[in-house]
C-alpha positions, 0 to 999 in steps of 0.5 A: 175663098181664093185658091189656098195655094195662091194665098201667099200672093194675095196682099189684101183680105178685103177691098171695100168700094163706095162712099167715103165722107167726113162725118161731122157729129153734133157734140150736144146730144139730146138736141135738134140738129138745128140747135147743135153748136159744135161738131166732132170730125171723123171718117164716115160712109159705109165702105170707109167705115168697114175698111177701118173696122176690118183693119182694126180687127186684124184684116188687111183692108183697102178702100176703093173710092174717090176723095177730093183734092182738098183738106177733107180728102187728105184727111180721109187718106191720112186717117186710113193710113193711120188705121192701117188701111191701104190707100192704093185704091184711093183716087184723088179727084181734082174737080169734086169735093169730098162728101160731108155728112152732118149728124146728131143724136136727138134722142134714142130713136131719132138721129137726123143727118144731112148728106152733102153729096152733090156731085161729090168725089166718091160718086164719080168713081168709074170703071177706069178707077178699078185696077184689075191687079188691085182687085185680084190682090184681094180675097174679097170685095165689099160692094155697097148699095148706094154705089149701084144708084148711078150708072158710072158707079154701078159700072165700077162695082160690077167690073170689080165683081167680075174681076174678083170672081174671075180670080176666085175671090168672094163678093160681099154685098152690103145693101146699105139702103139710103132712099134719099141717095137714090133720089127718093126723098129730100135732103132733110130725109137722110135718116129715112131707111125705107121707101119702097121702089120697084126701080131700086128693087129691080136694079138690086135684084140684078146684083144678087146672083153674083154675091157670096155674102149678102147682109142687110136689115129687114127693110134692106132685104125687102128693098133688095128683093122687091117683096113687101114681107120679110119671109117672102123677101128672104125666099126671093133672094134665095131663089136668085142667089146661093149666097150666105144671107145675114139678116140684121135685127138690131138689139135682137142680134142677127140670123144667118141663112146658109141654105134653103129658107124655111117658113120659120124665120128662126130656122137659121143660125141665130146670133143673139144680141147683147143687152146694151143701152142704145145711144146712137144707131148710126154706124152700127151696121158698119161695125156689125159688118166689120165683125162678121167679115173678121170671122167669115174671112178668118175661117171662123164658124158662122156662129162665131162670126155672128157673135163677133158681128153683134158685139161690134154692133153693140159697141157702135150703138153704145157710143157717139161716132161711127168709125172711131167707135168700132173696136179693135180685135183686142178690145173685142176679145176683152169684152167677150171674155170679161163682159161689162157691168155697164149697159152703156159700154161707153161708161165702162172704164176698163173697156174704154182704156183698151179702146183708147190704148189700141187706137192711138194715132201712132206708135212711139217706141222711142222718145228723145225730147228737148224740154223747153216748157220751163217758165219760172226758170226762164223768167229767173234767167231774164231777171238775172241778165236784165233781159226783157221777158218778152225775149224768152219767146224768141229764144224758145223758137231757137230751141225748136230749131236746135231740136229740129237740126238734130232730129233731121226729120227722123222718128223718135224726137219730140219737144215740150213747149209751154203756152205762156212763153212758147206760142211762137215756138209751137208755130215753129214746131209745126213746120218740122216733122217731129214725132211728139209734142207735149204741153204743160198744164201745171202751175209751175212750182205748185204743191199742192198741184194747181193748173196754170190757166184754169182749173176747168181743164176741159174747156182749155184742152178742147182747143189743143191740136189732137196730137198734142200731149198733156204734160203735168208735173206733180211733186208727189211723194207716197209719204206725204201727209194724207190730206196733201196726197188726197188733194193732189190725187183728186187733181190728177184724177180730174186731169185724167178724166179731162184728157180722156173726155177730149181725146188727148194723150197724157204724160204725168211727171212725178218728182218725189226726191225734192220732198222726201227720201228716194228709196228703191220702192218710193216711185213704185209706191207713188205709181201704185197709189195713182193707179189704184185711183184709175189714173192711167196716163199714156206716159210717165216722166220720172227722175233717174233712179239710184238702182236697178232694183228701183227700176224693176219695181217701177216696171213691175207696177206699170206692167201689173196695172197698165200693160198698154202704158207707152212707157217712161221718159227720164227727166234731167233736173239740170244734171250735167250731161255726164251724169245723165249718160250714167243715168241712161246706162242705169236703165239697161234692164228697164225696157219700160224706159223709152227715152228722155225729156231733158231741158236745162241741161241742154238750154241753160248755158245758151239761154244765159248767154243769149238773153245777156246779149253775149251769143248770136242766134246761130251760136245759141242754136248750135250750142243747144244742138250739140248738147241735145245730140250728145244726149241722143247719141248716149241714149241710143247707145244705151238702148243698143246695149240693152238690145244686145 
C-alpha cells in the first residue's frame, strides 16, 4: 500500500476504471430474452459494480468513467452518490449515450445478454479524463479488461496505472474478459466468456508486470496469459508478474497464489465456496472482487479476503440483479456469523431484512409530515359545505404548497397524499425537494382491514415511484377477538410481503384507542404480535401515549425485534395544536420517535373555509403553513430538549 505516513492525505481507498452502464434485467425468470415483458433497472458494468460493492462494504470508493448527458447518465451519477461512491471521476459526455445492457435468466446455466455499446460514453474515456491529483488521492486503482480493448481507453488506464505506481499505490487488474467487446463475436454472443485470441492475449500480457493483484476465472487467466491450459497459464502470469493472483472457481470458491506456482493447482490459499443455489451468475465476479478488496485493502489475511470474496459472490449468484445484490458489510458479517438454512439466500427473510435496511435509498433521521391523505374527512367537509367533491383535489394542491413553504427545501419534511383525491397534489409535490412521501392503501375506516382499490396490492404498487412509501392504517387492538386479529394480521403480512417484493418502504399506522383501552403496554403488545409474524415495517405511526412508561415499552419492543426500524412518527387525531405540543414533549425520553405526521389539526379550518368559498387560495396556504410551522417548531424544540 501507499506510505502509511501519508495515509491521512489519501481521500479514497480505491478507484475503479471502465464500464458504466444501465442494466435492464428481465423480470420473468425461466424465459428467453425474446419473451421477457418487463425489466428492472440498475447500475451495471464491472467497474461500476465494484465501486458500489466496495462502498457498501465500507471502503471509500470512486468510479472513473464517462456517462451520457441524459437521463441514464444522470441516473448512474445519482445512484453512485446514493451508494456512497464519489462522483469526482465521472465525466459527462455530451456527444454519446450511456451504455445499456439487456439481460435475462433463461435457466440456471443460460443467461443471455445484449450489450448496447456502439460509440457509448464510457468507451470514450481518454487520457485527458485521468486527473493526476485524483488518482494520487487513492490507495489503489482497479483496471478492467474491456477498457484495454480500444486505444484511447487503453491509454487512459495505462496513465492511471503509471500515476498510482508513482504515488506508491497499488494496481488491481480484473481481467473481465468479454469476447464480443473485443470484436470477437456478434451482438447476440454477449453471454460468451471465452474465445481464444492471440491478439487479445498479447495485449493483456503487456499489462501484467505493473499489477499488484490479478483476479480472473480459469478462462480469463488463460486469455491473459495466452496459454491453453490452466497450470501453464498461471505459471506464465507468474513469470511476467509478482502480483498476487486470485483464481475464481465459481461454486468451488477460489485459490490465491502469493508466491511461486507449483505443479499442484491446490497449492495455494484455498478459499472454499458456499453451498448455495445458483440463480444468476451475472455480476458474481464483481461481488467477489468487492469482497476481496474489502479484505485486501483493509489489512486482512488473504484467507479472510478469500472468504469474504466467496461469500459476496454467493449473495450475487443467489439473487437476480448485479450491483443491488452485493451485500453491505453488516449483511456480510451477519451471514458469516449466523449462516443460513436456505440454499437460496434470496429466500432467507432475516438476511433479506438486513440487506433491505442497510441499503435504503437515504437516511431520514427526522420526519415532520403534513398528512392530507384523508378521504372520508374531506368528503364530509365537502358535503357539509355544499362544495363540489372535485374541488378536494384543488385544495390538496394548496396543502402541498403550504408544506413546501414551511420546508423551504430543508431536509426532514414530508407529506402523506392519497391517490383518490390527491393525484394533482402528487404532481405538485414532485416539484419540491421534500424528504419523504407516503401514500395510503387502506380502505378508509375499514375494520377488519381492507385495501382501497384492489386486494392484489402487488400489481398496484409496482406502478408507484420507487421513493413513495406505502402507508397503511389498521385499527388494531391486542385485546380484539382472535378471529378479527387473525384476519387483520393476515392482511398486514400480505402487505409487508408485497412491499418487499416491489421494493417500497412501508409505514404501518396502528390506532388502538378507538376500540379499547389504551394502557401502558397496549401498543407494545400490538407491535410484539405483529413482529412475531415477521412483519417489520420501516416506520410505525402511533397515537400519542399517556406516559413515559408506555413509550419505553414501545421502544423496548422495537429495539428487540427490529433494530433497523427507522422509527415512530406521531399521529394527530385532530387534537388541538397545544395538546400536540404536550404530546411532543412527552416523547423526550423516547428517541425512537423521529417526528410526526399530522393532518386535520393543520388543514381542517382552512378546508372548511376554502371549500365553503370563504377563504382565498393564498389565505388557505398561509393558514395551513402557519399551523404546520408552529408544529415543526414545537417538535424541533422537543428534540433539542431531548438532545440536551
